[in-house]
C-alpha positions as CSV (number, residue, x, y, z in Angstrom):
1,M,-3.3,11.4,-62.8
2,L,-2.6,14.3,-60.4
3,D,-3.8,16.9,-63.4
4,R,-7.1,15.1,-63.6
5,W,-7.4,15.1,-59.8
6,L,-6.8,18.7,-59.3
7,F,-8.2,20.4,-62.6
8,S,-11.2,18.4,-63.1
9,K,-14.3,20.5,-62.6
10,I,-16.9,19.9,-60.1
11,D,-20.0,21.6,-58.7
12,N,-19.1,24.8,-56.8
13,S,-22.1,25.0,-54.2
14,P,-19.5,24.1,-51.3
15,L,-17.4,27.0,-52.3
16,I,-20.4,29.6,-52.7
17,I,-21.8,28.8,-49.4
18,F,-18.6,28.9,-47.7
19,R,-17.9,32.4,-49.1
20,I,-21.4,33.5,-47.6
21,I,-20.7,31.9,-44.2
22,F,-17.1,33.1,-44.1
23,G,-18.0,36.8,-44.8
24,I,-20.6,36.7,-42.2
25,L,-18.3,35.3,-39.6
26,V,-15.5,37.6,-40.2
27,A,-17.9,40.6,-40.1
28,L,-19.1,39.4,-36.6
29,E,-15.5,38.9,-35.5
30,C,-14.4,42.6,-36.6
31,Y,-17.7,44.3,-35.3
32,G,-17.6,42.2,-32.0
33,A,-13.9,43.5,-31.6
34,M,-15.4,47.0,-31.4
35,V,-18.3,46.2,-29.0
36,T,-16.7,44.0,-26.5
37,G,-13.5,46.3,-25.9
38,W,-11.1,44.2,-27.7
39,I,-9.8,47.1,-29.5
40,Q,-9.6,49.3,-26.9
41,R,-7.6,46.8,-24.4
42,T,-5.2,45.7,-27.2
43,L,-4.7,48.7,-29.5
44,V,-5.6,51.7,-28.1
45,E,-4.8,51.7,-24.5
46,P,-1.1,50.4,-24.8
47,R,1.6,52.9,-25.1
48,F,3.1,50.5,-27.7
49,T,2.3,47.3,-29.0
50,F,4.5,44.1,-29.2
51,N,4.6,43.4,-32.8
52,F,6.0,40.5,-34.8
53,I,9.6,41.2,-34.8
54,G,10.4,42.7,-38.0
55,F,7.1,44.5,-38.2
56,E,7.6,47.5,-35.9
57,W,6.6,49.9,-38.5
58,L,3.2,48.5,-38.4
59,Q,1.5,50.6,-35.6
60,P,-2.3,51.2,-34.5
61,L,-3.8,54.3,-35.9
62,P,-4.2,57.1,-33.5
63,G,-7.2,58.2,-31.8
64,N,-10.4,56.3,-32.9
65,G,-8.5,55.1,-36.2
66,M,-8.5,51.4,-35.0
67,Y,-12.3,51.5,-34.7
68,L,-12.6,52.8,-38.4
69,Y,-10.1,50.1,-39.4
70,F,-12.3,47.5,-37.8
71,F,-15.5,48.8,-39.1
72,V,-14.0,48.7,-42.6
73,M,-13.0,45.1,-42.3
74,G,-16.3,44.2,-40.9
75,T,-18.0,45.7,-43.8
76,L,-15.6,44.1,-46.4
77,G,-16.7,40.9,-44.7
78,L,-20.3,41.6,-45.6
79,C,-19.2,42.5,-49.1
80,I,-17.6,39.2,-49.4
81,A,-20.6,37.4,-48.0
82,L,-22.6,39.3,-50.6
83,G,-20.2,38.7,-53.4
84,Y,-20.2,42.4,-54.0
85,K,-16.9,43.7,-55.5
86,Y,-15.5,40.2,-54.2
87,R,-12.1,40.3,-55.4
88,F,-11.4,43.8,-54.1
89,S,-13.1,42.9,-50.9
90,I,-11.4,39.7,-50.0
91,I,-7.9,41.0,-51.0
92,A,-8.5,44.3,-49.0
93,F,-9.7,42.1,-46.1
94,T,-6.7,39.8,-46.3
95,I,-4.1,43.0,-46.0
96,L,-5.9,44.6,-43.3
97,W,-6.3,41.6,-41.2
98,T,-2.7,40.4,-41.9
99,G,-1.8,43.9,-40.6
100,V,-3.6,43.5,-37.2
101,Y,-2.1,40.1,-36.9
102,L,1.4,41.5,-37.2
103,M,1.1,44.7,-35.2
104,Q,0.4,42.9,-31.8
105,K,1.2,39.7,-30.3
106,T,-0.4,40.4,-26.7
107,S,-3.6,38.7,-28.0
108,Y,-2.1,36.2,-30.2
109,N,-4.1,33.2,-31.2
110,N,-3.4,30.5,-33.7
111,H,-6.9,31.0,-35.1
112,Y,-6.0,34.5,-36.2
113,Y,-3.2,32.7,-38.3
114,L,-5.5,30.5,-39.8
115,L,-7.7,33.1,-40.8
116,I,-5.0,34.7,-42.6
117,L,-4.0,31.5,-44.6
118,I,-7.8,31.0,-45.5
119,S,-8.4,34.6,-46.6
120,F,-5.2,34.4,-48.7
121,F,-6.7,31.2,-50.6
122,M,-9.9,33.0,-50.9
123,C,-8.2,35.9,-52.8
124,F,-7.8,33.2,-55.6
125,F,-10.8,31.2,-55.4
126,P,-13.7,32.1,-57.8
127,A,-16.0,32.4,-54.8
128,N,-18.1,34.8,-56.4
129,Q,-19.2,33.1,-59.5
130,N,-22.7,32.2,-58.4
131,Y,-25.4,33.7,-55.9
132,S,-23.3,36.9,-55.7
133,C,-24.0,40.7,-56.7
134,D,-21.0,40.5,-59.0
135,A,-22.5,37.5,-60.9
136,K,-26.0,39.2,-61.0
137,K,-24.4,42.2,-62.7
138,N,-22.2,40.3,-65.0
139,T,-23.9,37.2,-66.1
140,A,-21.1,36.1,-68.1
141,L,-19.1,35.3,-64.8
142,K,-21.9,33.1,-63.5
143,T,-21.0,29.4,-63.4
144,D,-22.1,26.4,-61.5
145,A,-18.6,24.9,-61.6
146,M,-15.2,25.1,-60.0
147,Y,-11.9,23.1,-60.2
148,S,-11.7,20.5,-57.8
149,Y,-8.3,21.9,-56.6
150,V,-10.3,24.4,-54.5
151,K,-11.7,21.5,-52.3
152,W,-8.5,19.8,-52.0
153,I,-6.5,22.9,-51.0
154,I,-9.0,23.4,-48.0
155,V,-8.8,19.8,-47.1
156,L,-4.8,19.7,-47.1
157,Q,-4.6,22.7,-45.1
158,L,-7.0,21.4,-42.5
159,F,-5.5,18.0,-42.4
160,I,-1.8,19.9,-41.7
161,V,-3.5,22.0,-38.9
162,Y,-5.1,19.2,-37.3
163,T,-2.4,16.6,-37.4
164,Y,0.3,18.9,-36.2
165,A,-2.2,19.9,-33.3
166,A,-2.8,16.1,-32.4
167,I,1.3,15.5,-32.4
168,A,1.7,18.4,-30.3
169,K,-0.5,17.3,-27.5
170,M,1.5,14.1,-27.4
171,Y,3.6,15.2,-24.5
172,G,3.6,14.8,-20.7
173,D,1.5,17.7,-19.5
174,W,-1.3,16.7,-22.0
175,V,-1.2,13.1,-21.5
176,D,-1.2,13.3,-17.6
177,F,-3.9,15.9,-17.9
178,R,-2.2,18.6,-15.9
179,I,-2.6,21.3,-18.5
180,I,-6.3,20.5,-19.0
181,K,-6.8,20.7,-15.3
182,I,-4.9,24.3,-15.3
183,L,-7.4,25.3,-18.3
184,M,-10.5,24.4,-16.5
185,Q,-9.8,26.1,-13.2
186,S,-10.7,29.3,-14.7
187,K,-14.0,28.0,-15.8
188,A,-15.1,26.9,-12.3
189,D,-17.8,29.6,-12.0
190,Y,-19.4,28.6,-15.4
191,Y,-23.2,28.3,-15.0
192,L,-24.2,24.4,-14.7
193,I,-20.9,23.0,-16.2
194,G,-18.3,24.8,-14.1
195,E,-18.3,22.2,-11.4
196,M,-18.3,19.3,-13.9
197,L,-15.4,21.0,-15.6
198,Q,-13.1,20.5,-12.6
199,Q,-13.6,16.6,-12.3
200,P,-10.8,14.5,-13.1
201,W,-13.0,12.2,-15.2
202,M,-13.8,15.2,-17.5
203,H,-10.0,16.1,-17.7
204,R,-9.2,12.5,-18.9
205,I,-12.2,12.7,-21.5
206,V,-10.9,16.1,-23.0
207,G,-7.5,14.8,-23.0
208,V,-8.1,11.8,-24.9
209,M,-10.5,13.0,-27.0
210,G,-8.7,16.2,-28.1
211,I,-5.8,13.9,-29.6
212,L,-8.2,11.6,-31.2
213,F,-10.6,14.2,-32.7
214,D,-7.4,16.2,-34.3
215,L,-5.8,13.0,-35.5
216,L,-9.0,11.4,-37.0
217,I,-11.5,14.3,-38.1
218,V,-10.3,15.0,-41.6
219,P,-10.0,11.3,-42.4
220,A,-13.2,10.6,-41.0
221,L,-14.9,13.5,-42.8
222,L,-13.3,12.5,-46.2
223,W,-14.6,8.7,-45.8
224,R,-18.2,8.6,-46.7
225,P,-19.4,5.6,-44.2
226,T,-17.9,7.8,-41.3
227,R,-18.8,11.2,-42.5
228,K,-22.0,11.9,-40.9
229,I,-20.8,10.5,-37.6
230,A,-17.3,12.9,-37.8
231,F,-19.7,15.9,-38.8
232,F,-22.0,15.5,-35.5
233,A,-18.5,14.9,-33.4
234,S,-17.2,18.0,-35.1
235,L,-20.6,20.0,-34.1
236,F,-20.3,18.8,-30.6
237,F,-16.6,19.4,-30.3
238,H,-16.6,22.8,-31.8
239,V,-19.7,24.1,-29.8
240,F,-18.0,22.9,-26.7
241,N,-15.0,24.7,-27.3
242,S,-17.1,27.7,-28.0
243,V,-18.8,27.6,-24.8
244,V,-16.1,26.8,-22.5
245,F,-13.1,28.5,-24.1
246,Q,-14.8,31.4,-25.7
247,I,-12.5,31.5,-28.8
248,G,-14.5,33.7,-31.1
249,I,-15.5,32.7,-34.7
250,F,-13.0,29.9,-34.9
251,P,-15.3,26.9,-34.0
252,Y,-18.1,28.1,-36.3
253,L,-15.4,28.6,-39.1
254,A,-14.1,25.2,-38.5
255,L,-17.7,23.7,-38.7
256,A,-18.1,25.8,-42.3
257,F,-15.1,23.9,-43.4
258,S,-17.3,20.9,-43.4
259,V,-19.2,21.7,-46.6
260,F,-15.9,20.9,-48.6
261,F,-16.3,17.2,-47.3
262,F,-19.7,16.4,-48.3
263,E,-20.7,15.7,-51.9
264,P,-21.6,18.9,-53.7
265,E,-25.2,17.7,-54.5
266,T,-25.8,17.3,-50.9
267,I,-24.8,20.9,-50.4
268,R,-26.8,22.4,-53.2
269,Q,-30.0,20.5,-51.9
270,L,-29.4,22.0,-48.4
271,F,-28.5,25.6,-49.5
272,F,-29.2,26.2,-53.3
273,K,-32.2,24.2,-54.2
274,G,-32.7,26.5,-57.0
275,K,-29.2,26.2,-58.4
276,K,-28.6,23.9,-61.5
277,P,-26.6,20.8,-60.7
278,Y,-23.2,20.5,-62.2
279,T,-22.9,16.8,-63.4
280,K,-20.3,16.8,-66.1
281,Q,-16.9,15.2,-65.8
282,E,-14.9,17.8,-67.6
283,F,-11.2,17.9,-67.6
284,S,-9.8,21.1,-69.0
285,P,-6.5,22.3,-67.2
286,P,-6.4,26.1,-67.2
287,S,-3.6,28.1,-68.7
288,Y,-2.1,28.7,-65.1
289,K,-1.9,25.1,-64.3
290,N,2.1,25.1,-64.0
291,I,2.1,28.3,-62.0
292,A,-0.7,26.8,-59.7
293,L,1.2,23.7,-59.1
294,F,4.5,25.4,-58.5
295,G,2.8,27.9,-56.2
296,G,0.9,25.2,-54.2
297,S,3.6,22.9,-53.9
298,L,6.1,25.7,-52.4
299,Y,3.1,27.1,-50.0
300,F,2.5,23.5,-48.8
301,L,6.2,22.6,-48.3
302,I,6.3,25.9,-46.2
303,Q,3.3,24.8,-44.2
304,L,4.9,21.5,-43.7
305,A,8.3,22.8,-42.6
306,L,7.4,25.7,-40.3
307,P,5.8,23.7,-37.5
308,L,9.0,21.5,-37.3
309,R,11.5,24.3,-36.9
310,H,11.6,24.1,-33.2
311,Y,13.0,20.7,-33.5
312,F,16.1,22.2,-35.0
313,I,16.5,24.8,-32.1
314,K,18.2,24.2,-28.9
315,D,16.2,23.1,-26.0
316,D,12.6,22.6,-25.4
317,V,10.1,24.7,-27.2
318,L,7.9,24.6,-24.3
319,W,10.4,26.3,-22.2
320,T,11.9,28.5,-24.7
321,E,8.9,29.5,-26.7
322,E,11.3,29.5,-29.8
323,G,9.3,28.1,-32.9
324,H,6.0,27.9,-31.1
325,R,4.1,30.5,-33.1
326,M,2.6,29.2,-36.4
327,S,3.1,25.6,-35.7
328,W,-0.4,24.9,-34.6
329,R,0.7,24.1,-30.8
330,M,-2.7,25.0,-29.3
331,M,-3.8,25.0,-25.7
332,L,-0.5,23.3,-24.8
333,R,0.9,25.4,-21.9
334,N,0.1,28.0,-19.3
335,R,2.8,30.3,-18.5
336,S,3.5,32.8,-15.6
337,G,6.7,35.0,-15.0
338,K,8.3,37.3,-12.4
339,I,10.7,40.0,-13.9
340,Q,12.6,43.3,-13.1
341,F,14.2,45.4,-15.7
342,K,17.4,47.4,-14.6
343,V,18.5,50.1,-16.9
344,V,22.0,51.4,-16.5
345,N,23.1,54.6,-17.9
346,R,26.5,53.7,-19.7
347,E,28.0,57.2,-19.0
348,K,27.0,58.1,-15.6
349,N,27.0,54.1,-14.7
350,K,23.6,54.9,-12.9
351,S,21.1,52.4,-12.6
352,T,17.4,52.3,-12.3
353,I,14.6,49.6,-11.8
354,V,11.9,50.0,-14.2
355,D,8.2,50.3,-13.0
356,L,6.3,48.3,-15.4
357,N,3.2,50.2,-14.6
358,D,4.6,53.3,-16.2
359,Y,4.8,51.5,-19.8
360,L,2.6,48.3,-19.9
361,T,-1.2,47.4,-19.7
362,S,-2.3,44.7,-17.3
363,K,-2.4,42.2,-20.3
364,Q,1.0,43.0,-21.5
365,K,2.3,42.8,-17.9
366,Q,1.1,39.0,-17.9
367,K,3.0,38.5,-20.9
368,I,6.3,40.4,-20.3
369,G,7.7,38.1,-17.6
370,A,7.1,34.9,-19.4
371,Y,7.9,35.3,-23.2
372,P,11.4,35.7,-24.2
373,D,10.5,37.6,-27.3
374,F,8.3,40.3,-25.3
375,I,11.3,40.4,-22.8
376,W,13.8,41.3,-25.6
377,Q,11.3,43.9,-27.4
378,F,10.7,45.6,-24.1
379,A,14.4,46.0,-23.6
380,Q,14.6,47.5,-27.3
381,Q,11.6,49.8,-26.4
382,L,13.5,51.1,-23.4
383,K,16.8,51.6,-25.4
384,K,14.6,53.5,-27.9
385,E,12.9,55.8,-25.4
386,Y,16.1,56.7,-23.5
387,A,18.0,57.3,-26.7
388,Q,15.1,59.9,-27.5
389,K,16.3,61.6,-24.2
390,G,20.0,61.5,-25.2
391,E,21.0,58.7,-22.8
392,D,22.9,55.6,-23.9
393,I,21.8,52.5,-21.7
394,S,22.1,48.8,-21.1
395,V,19.1,46.7,-20.1
396,F,19.6,44.0,-17.6
397,V,16.9,41.6,-16.4
398,L,16.8,40.8,-12.7
399,N,15.1,37.9,-11.1
400,S,13.5,36.5,-14.1
401,K,11.5,33.2,-13.3
402,V,9.1,31.3,-15.1
403,S,6.8,28.6,-14.2
404,V,5.2,26.4,-16.9
405,N,2.0,24.5,-16.6
406,G,1.9,25.3,-12.7
407,K,5.4,23.9,-12.2
408,P,7.8,25.4,-9.8
409,Y,9.4,28.7,-10.9
410,R,12.9,28.5,-12.4
411,A,15.4,31.0,-13.6
412,F,14.7,32.0,-17.0
413,I,16.9,34.9,-18.4
414,D,20.7,35.6,-17.7
415,P,20.9,38.5,-15.5
416,K,24.6,39.3,-16.9
417,V,23.2,39.8,-20.5
418,D,22.7,43.4,-21.9
419,L,19.5,42.8,-23.8
420,A,19.7,46.1,-25.4
421,S,22.8,45.1,-27.2
422,E,21.4,41.7,-28.3
423,R,19.9,40.9,-31.6
424,W,16.8,38.7,-32.3
425,H,17.3,35.6,-34.3
426,H,14.0,33.9,-35.8
427,F,15.6,30.6,-36.2
428,K,18.1,30.3,-34.0
429,H,18.2,29.8,-29.9
430,H,19.3,32.8,-27.7
431,D,21.9,31.9,-25.2
432,W,20.5,34.6,-22.9
433,I,17.5,32.1,-22.3
434,L,18.7,30.0,-19.5
435,P,18.4,26.1,-20.1
436,S,15.2,24.3,-19.3
437,A,17.1,21.9,-17.0
438,P,20.1,22.3,-14.9
439,T,23.2,21.6,-16.7
440,N,25.9,19.3,-15.2
């Protein structure tokens, strides 16, 4: 039964149009990063970037190297859209985009992570087998069919993303609309809608609809009687997010996923009227069936497990941030912090208060006081820089206080712990992060 469900052939029109839209969107994302100053602020100006821990060897290219890097990625996006040397283009883009994601966290975004996952899938999908330069050059490649597992991989990935996002929203500061009010405060000067976004009734609508949309959109798109209504709801939801929160290509990428929920014939009629319909009910499992089942099962087990890891780590993820990333915990918190770093020369027992302006950009300074991995990494960076000058140091954090979602500031980091001597644990709690609530 599972074999027939996954390895029957269906019309490939949804995959073909998705490839075209996907390529155009990633090209716009990459070229946009060049012209909006994102590359300059995030990768060029900083003395060092806050990498994902363990990937410190991934560093931005010097000079104008990152502009060339993004230009190459944008051009690869166009090649993907055109289906030109598709396999090379999508693999190269996936590697380069993953590199950018891992080399900096200051501009972390869940959507960047999702783009890695979708790009990874596209490396294996036969998305260039029609309406592509590759198929035009090699007619033997051309086909109107694909295996149905292509559709169901996308559907399952989206179901995981939206479902975990909905579950994560079911907590106090979302259901009492506190976080929504905070998120909307920075939108007060928006033309026409700014004042409306400050109204309590709007916060209630956004809060309730945010949970309902995430929880129901995938089932509603799958069920034919509600599909069109769900699509227009999705259109409104994502355009609203694009206008209000200005989150790049993601709202339009999310809309592009809709093509996998409609009947292939509908997609063919809309976008490829000259394309022959594929109507056979052909079941022919490929030679790689067992490998595909094992690899897919392992992948989705990891996707199901990663967002749950914070439940097995001590204290509240909203406070500690441990297990937050790659868990689809989107738009859930607003953090601000106050912090001082004290460097102590072990040989001379001489202490110095660090001037953060000497090391960090303004955006990095917004992060450094509120996120424990940033704090630890900065301590390691100080240790490294002082070691290059022949000094053995300890690094202590003073007056560390954090406010989550506008609540009163509370002590965050233990001032007695030498962070330069601490190790980082990806799946364990760090005891130098003070408890979220007072202990008796």
